[in-house]
Phi, psi and omega in degrees: 000304180298322180297316181299314184298315183300328179275328191264339188235119179271152187303323177292343180275338186298314177299319179295317178295317178299319178295321179298320176299318177295319180293321173303315182298313179296321177292323180299313181295318182295320180298315180296314181301310184300309183296326171300311176299314177297320178295318176296318179294319180298316178302318180288315183285324190246358186303330181254000181283126183259019181285137183302318182289324176296316179300319181296315181297313179301319178297316180296319184291321179291322183285331181279349180304317179301322177294319180294315180295322175297314179294323178296318180294323182294316180299316179298316183293319179289327173304310177300314178304310179309311183296317174298318183296315180298317173304313179294322179295319176297319178298318176295316177295322178296325178292326179288341185278000000 
């Protein structure tokens, strides 16, 4: 793990990688928040609407929610990994100095 990091990551890349991890974390939270808000709004606005196209959309939206949650979790997990990776890379670089 440390050997790979020392070869793959230069000291200048750590801040950019760390920022990417933070952005992934923020995007994951925003994605969940947005879909929750849209789902609640959809239920209020369209819940009694008996239009066929609206019903199809609502069903599709609900069924794709699991995919959105999975992507959000994946983003959060990778964000956490990036933060750990950057900490370990900085530790390796500090030892070399």
